N, C-alpha and C positions, 0 to 999 in steps of 0.2 A: 212911415211905411216903407217897406222894401221895394225897390224898383222891380224886383223879380216877380212881384205879385201880378204885374200886368200880363206876363206870359201865362200864368195860371188862369187868370180871368178870361183870356181870349179863347181858352179851350171850351168855354161854356156858352150855351145859347142864352137868349134873353129870358129873363125871369118870367115864370108863368104863375097863374093862380093855382090854388090847390085843386079846384074843380077841373081846370083844364088839364092839370098834370095827372089826374086820377083816371083819365080815359086810357084804355089799353092802346099802346103804341110802342114803336121801337124805343127801348129804354134810354138810348143815348140822347133822346130829345127831351127827357123829363128832368127838369132841374128846379122843381118847386122848392122854395126855401133856401136855395143855395146863393151865396154871395157872388154877384157878377160885377166885375170891375173892368171898365174899358177906358184907358187913359186917352183914347182918341175922341172921347165924348166928354163934354162938360155938362154934367147932368144936374148941377146944383140948382135947387128949386128955391133957395133962400139966400139972403145976403151972406157974404163971407163971414161977417161978424158972428152969425149964428153958429157956424161950424167951429169958429175959433173959440167960442164960449164953451162948446161941448168938449173940445180938446183940452181946454183948461180944467174942466170938471174931471176928465179922464186923468189928468196929471195929479190933481188933488187926491183922487181916490188911490192912485198908485202910491203917492208919497205917504198917505195915511197908513197903508199896509206895510210899506218899507219901514216906517217909523216904529210900528209895533213888532216887526220881525226883521231887524237889520241883519240877523245872523245868516240869512240866505239858506243854502241847502242844509246847513248844520242844524236847522230847526227840526229836522226829522231824524228818527232813529232807524237805521237801515240794517245793521247786522243783528237781527233779532235773536239769532242763535247764541250770540255771545252773552245774553242776559237771561238767566234762568227764570226770571219773572215774565219775560216776554217771548221766550222760545215757543210757547204754546201757539202763538199767532202764525207760526210757520208750519205747524203740524198738518199733514195731509188728512182731511176729514173723509176722503173718499176711499181710504184703505182700511178695511176692517182688521186684517191680519197681515203684517209686514212679511215680505218674502224672506225666508232664511236661506242663505246660500254660502258656499265656500268662496274665498277670494279667487278672482280670475287672474291667471298669469298666461298671457299669450300676445300675439302680434297680429295687427290688422293693417290693411293698406290705408284706409281712410276712416277717421274717427270724427264723429260729429258730437260736440258738447251741447246738448239740448235736444228736445224732441218736438219742437213746434214747427211752424211753416218754414223757418230758415233752414233747419236741418232736413226737413222732408223735401223741400225743393232742391237743395244741393244734392241730396242723395239720389233723387229721381233723375236729375240731369247726369250724375255720374253713372248711374245704371245704364242710361241711354248711350253713354260713351264707352261702355264695356267694362266698367269697374265692378268687380264681384265682391270684394272683401270690404264691406262697409258696416261700421258699428255706430249705433246711436247710444249715448249714455244720457239718461234723463232722470232728474230728481223726482218727478212724479211717477205714477204707476202705469202710465201709458203715454203714447204720443199725443200731440195736440197743443202743447205749450200753453199759451194764455187761454185757449179754449178748453184745456183740461182743467186748469186751476179755477177759472172764473165760470162758475155754474150757478150764480145767484139768480133769483127769480127775475124774469124779464130780460135776460141777457140777449142781446142781438147786435148785429154789426151796423154801424152808421154809414158805411160805404155800400153802394149798390152791389148786390151779390154777384152780378155778371162780371164785375171788375175785381172784386175783392177775393172771391174764392178761386184759387189758382188751379191750373191743370184741368180745366173743364173740357178743353179740346181732347186732351189725352184720355180723360175718364169718360168721355161721351155723355156729358151731363149738361143740362140747363137747369138752373135753380128754379124752384117753384114760385118764388116771389121776389119782388124788387129788393127787399132786405132779407138777409138770412138770419135765422135765430141761432143762438149759441149751440144747442144740441145738433143742429144740422151741420154746422161747421166742424164741430168736434168729430162727428161721424165721418165727414169727408176726410179729415186728417187720418183717421183709422183706415179708410179705404185706400188712401195713397200708400200707407205703410204696407198694406196687404198686396196691392198691385205691384209694387216694386220690391217685394220680398225683404222689407226692412225689419220685420220682426225677428228674422232668423238669428241675427247677432245682437239684437237690441238688449240693453241692460237698463232696467228700471229701478225705481226706489234707490237711486245711487247718485251721489253728488261728486263731481270731479273737484278735487282739492288742489291738485298740482299738475302742471304741464311743463315739463323740463326738457330742453333740447340737449340731446346727447351728440356732441360734435363729432366724436370718433365714429359712432355707429350710424350717424345721419338719421336718427330716429327721435321721435318725441316719446318721452316716458311719462305716462299718465298715472297719477295716484288718485284714489277715491276714499270716501269715508267708509267703504266696505273692505279696505285693505287690498284692493286690486292693484296689480302691477301690469299694466297694459302698455304695449309699445305700438306706435303708429307711424307710418311713413308721412302721411298728411293729416293735419288736424284742422277742422273747421269749427271755430268758436261761434256757436249759433244759439246762445242763451237768450236771445230776444231783447227787444228794446224796453219792454215794461214787464219784467219778470219777478223781481225781488220785492216783496211787499215792504212798505215802510209805514211807520207810525209817527204822528206828531209828538214832540216832546211835551208832555203834559204832567205837571206835578200831581202825584198821587194816583196815577193811572193803575199802578200795581195793587192799590188798596181797594179797588172796586169789588164789592162782594157779589154783585149780580153776574150774569153770564155775558160773555163778550167774545167777539171774533172779528177778523178782517174780512172784507168782502170777497177776497180771493180764496177764502177757506170757509165758505158759507156752511153753517152747521144745520143741516136739515133734520138731524136727530133731535135738535132742540125746537126748531120751528115747525116741523112736519113738512113733508114734501109739498103739500098744498098750503103751507103756512097756517094751517088750522089750529096749531098749538099756541098761536099768538093771540087768540081770541080774548084771553084774560090777562094779557101782558102789556106793560107799558114799555115801549121801545124807544131808543134814541139812536140817531144816526149822526155821526160827526163827519161832515164833508158833503159837498154838493157838486162833485165832478161827474165825469161820464158814467161811472158805475152807479153812483148814488142816484143819478137822474133816472136810471132804469129800475133800481130797487125800490125807491121811495113810494111810487104809486101802488106797487103790489103789497108792500108792508102796510101802507096806509089802509088798504081795503081789508086787511086781516087783523090788525092789532087793535087792542082796546084803546090805546092812546099812542101817538107817535110824535116825538119831538125831533125836529130837524135842526141841527146846529150848523149854521152857515157863516163862513168868513167872507167868501166872495161868491156871488151867484154865477151860475153858468149862463151862457147865451143859448136859450131854448128855441130852436127853430122848428119849422114844419117837418113832419116825417111823412105822413100820408102814404103808408105802405099799400101796395097793390099786388095782386097775383100776376104772375107772368102770363102775357098774352100767348095762348097756345099757337095762334097763327104765326106770330113773330118767331116763336121758338122753332116751329116746323120749317120756317124759311131759312134757318141758319145753315151755312155751308161749313164743311170742315175747315178748321183754322180761324173760325169766326172770333174767338176770344183774343188770339194773338193780333189779328187785324184791328180789333177794337182797342186793344192795349196800345198799339203803335199809333193809332189815330189820336188817342188821348195824349200820348206823349208828345206828339207833334203840335197839338193845339190847332187853333184856327190859322189857316194860311193867309197871311196878309197880302193884299195886292201891292203892286209896286208903288202906287200912290200912297197907300197907307204906310208903307215902310218909310217913305220919304217924310211923310207928315210926322210919324213917330220920332224919326231921327232929328227932325227940326224942332220938336217940342222941347222947350226949356225944361231942364230937370226939375226945377222948383214948381213949374206948372204941372208937370206930370204927377209929382207927389201930391200937390194940392188936390188935383182931380181924384186921385186914388183915395186920399183920406176923406174927401167929401162924400164920395160914393160909399165908402165904408161906414161913415157916420150915418148916412141915410139908411143903410141896411140895419144898423144897430137900433136906430130909432123905430124902425118897423118892428123889430123884436120887442122894444119897449111897448109899442102900441098893442101888440099881441098879448102881452102880459096884462095890460089894462082891460082888454076885451074879455079875458078869461077869468082872472082872479077877482073875486068880488070885494074883498076887504082891501081898502086903499093902502093902508100901512103895509100889509103883506105884499101887495102888488109892487109898491115902491121898493121894498127890500129885495124883491126878486129881479129887479132890473140891473143888468150888467153895465158898468161904466168903464169901458175900455174898448179899444179897437177890436173888431172881429178878428179872430185867430190869434189874439194875444194869449188867449187860453183856448184849450181844445173846444171847438164848437160841438154842440149836441143837437140831436134831432129827435123830438119826442112829442106825442100828441096827448099823453095822459098825465105828464108830470105836473104841469101847471094846474089842471083841474083838481089834482089831489089836495091842493091847499084850500079848496073850498069845503072840504070835509070837516065836520065839527070836531073830529078826533085828532086832527093834524094841526100841529103848532110849530110855526117857524120861529126859531130863536136866532135872530140876525145879530151877529156880534160886530158887524160894521168894521171888518178888517182885523179885529183883535184876535179872533179865534178863541177856543176854549183853552184856558191856561191851568185849570185845576179840576181834578176829579176826586170826589170824596168816596167813602165806602158805599154811599147810596147812589151817586151819579155825578154828572158834570155840574160845575158851578159857574155862574156868570153874573157879574155885577151884584153880588151878594145873595143871589137866589140859588138854591140847590134844586136839582131836577132828579128826583128819585126814579130809578129805572129797574126793570127786571132784566132787560137785555140792552146792551150797548154794541152797536155795529160800527166799526171803524172803516169809513170809506175814504181813506187817507192816501190811496194811490200806491205808486211803485217807484223804485229807483229807475232812473232813465238812462238808457244806452250805456250801461256800465259793462265794459268788456271783462268777461271772466266771472263776475259776480263772486262766487265762493272760491275762486280758482286763482292760484299763484302761477303766473306764466313767466318762465325764464328762458331767454333765448341765448344767443352766443355770448360767451363770457359770463353767463349766469345773471345777466341783467334782467331784472323784473320789468315787465312792460310798463307798469305805472311809474316806475323810476325813470324810464326813458322819457315818459310824457311830462315829467316835472317841469322841464324847460319849454314845454309846448308840444302838443300832439304832432306826430310825424307819421304819416301813412301815405300809401298810394290808393286812392279811391276809398279810403277807410277800410280797405280789405287787407293790404299788405303793410308790414312795417319792417324796414331794413334791419337785418340782424336776427330775424325770426323766420328762418327758411321753412318752406312748406307749411306755414301757418296762415290761415285765411280767417278773416273776421267778417261776420255778417251783421248788418244793422247798427254798426258803430258810428262814432263821430268821424267827420270829414267825408262821409258818404252823403249822397242826396237823401233828403228826408221828404217823404210824401205822406199826405193824409191817408191815401190808400197805400199802406206800407207794402203790401204784397207785390205791387208794381216794381218797387225798388228791389225787393228780395228776389224776385224772379230774374231780374237783370243781373244781380250779383251771383246768383246760383249758376246761371249759364256761363258767366265770365269765369268763375272759379272752376267749373267743370272743364272748360276749354283750356285753362292753364294747366290743370292736372293731366289732361289728355296730351297736351304738348310735351310735358315732361316725360310721360310714359312712352309716347310714340317716337321720341327722339333719343331714347336711351339715356336720359339724364337721371340723376338721383334727387337733386334739389332745385328749387327755384327761390330766388330772393330778389327783392327790389334793389336796383342800383341807387346809390346815394343821390345822383343827379336827378333821377326820376322821382324819388321821394321829395326832393327839394322843389321840383317843378310842381308837384301836386300841392304841397304846402303853400306855395306861392299862388296857385290857382284858388285855393280855399280863401286865402287872405284877400285876394283881388275881388272875390265875389262876396265878401262879408264886410260889414262895418261901413257901408256907404251911406247909411242913414242912422238915426238914433232910435230906430224902432224898438230894439230890445230894451233900451233904457226907458223909453216912453211907455212900454207895456206894463200893465199891472203884474205883480210877481206871480210866477207859475213855472211849471217845468219847461215851457218853451224858452224861457229866458233865464234859466238857472236860478229861479226864485229871486231875480233882481240883482244877482251878483255880477260884478265886472268880470269879463272874460277876455283872455287874449284872443286876437282876431282869428287865430288858427284853431282855437279850441271850441269847435262847434261843427255844424253841418256845412256841406258844400251848398251854397245858395245860388249857384247858377241854375239854369233850367234843367229839368230832368232829361230833356233831349240832349243838352250839352253833356251831361254826365254819361249818358248812354253812348254818345258819339266818341267821347274821350276813351271810354273802355274799348269800343270797337277799333279805334285807331291803334291803341296800344297792343291789342291782340294781334293785329296785322304786322307788328314789328317787335315781336317778343325779344329777340336778341339785343335790340337797342335799349330796352328798358329793364331787363332782368339779367341776373347772373345765374348761370346754371353750372352744376357740378355733376 
């Protein structure tokens, strides 16, 4: 376990029961189902041998999966457009008639690649600092990013809406419930774009394919799949952390004769908006991650038969959504969300005695307590499975054997009950995964599963800068070529040799389960950097080599202190079990440390950046 988990855990209150949590109250006090770890407490209720035996089981399950899929990230197909048989899984199902237009040839001051929360937040902060010429270029047909693409049945956010949905202060809104549904969040993205006049220059149904630095003109030259030739003074790479759909490499998948699609391209023309067209259909879903957990109960209620193909189960925790307490909402003062955000960032303030106790606690003891509390939490999740799922074999197969947050945690109250339905069948591959698909459907251990519809819930490429985009800085060096010897950035935002280029949501940045916290911090920082350049009559900003090295060292210093990544079951949090250089990942200091570093650097721009 990482030592940094302690800081995250101290931000939480003691765990409550579902009934206690359901009573209307200030939402910051509601933490039902959330993992709470406090290294200052030894809460072990059983002999240490018990916890050690479960850790051994975790390791066995991890090794089993690594043995079946030793190839790591290469087990997935990511550039679907490159394969004519797979390109259909990237087609936008929400566009009936693609927009026809002539290529654009012009210049803007700030250009955002992407149209999700990263771009919207950066653009909003730039507007507030007086920047008028802002263009968004987005592959989809509207803003929204992940909330544009992911419109599958049941989609909702797993983070409290008061924290996740950004710019609530600015928009004068309080969400109607503790968790926000996908359509609500998508509509909020559109409202942000309208409020900050971001539609005026926006370009949709367009993919940026090249971003090339013109050293003589001090401009970025942007090319697209529409033949555009756009120049920009500043470029913000805001393509999102989970944007490009991926598919598992499965022999024969192109031979399947039934209908199929990826969860991020949900085909309601086939299913019906209310899924009523599935009433006579046999459906299969490959994957049981965050998207599948929300989709499966809805499809289960509509389909004739549903087969769920599982390699590794998700940790399914209590959701227990409730409406917003109107009295609490009415009591909020202007600036409430920012205050709430800063409170979460700081976490629980330790007393001087607690600080001394924590400092004196041996590292091994701290880790032991963290791991034991984590295991207790996972065993509670196991008990919940047993309480809900009636068939013992199915219940056992749905129990996750890994530390909490080795894989993305999920929160759902209807997923587990779906497996009690007589038309729902769990095909647990016990780490193997589906390795072959015939014309009729998936095959596993000699059995063929004929399907009318196959849904791929196989996830997305994680934190890939640029995605479809070639980024070349000074001297024509492509960004990924620079990273071949190890990622080098400042805050994950700048990379030396790429003037006026800012990256949001990339590696070497802080990574938060509530991603918009981090994106808001980056957006404000980027807007302040651009304002500094404009206000001081500069043309460019670039990181100094010493500052870049300082941040690389900070990332390394805060990573690799434990074997957590290697001990975790394979997933996108640990690069599918691949070994990684210590600098090739996220900054694992606390979010408050990340924010503080950014604030300190902003107060001494000339010390850290080169300006021309």
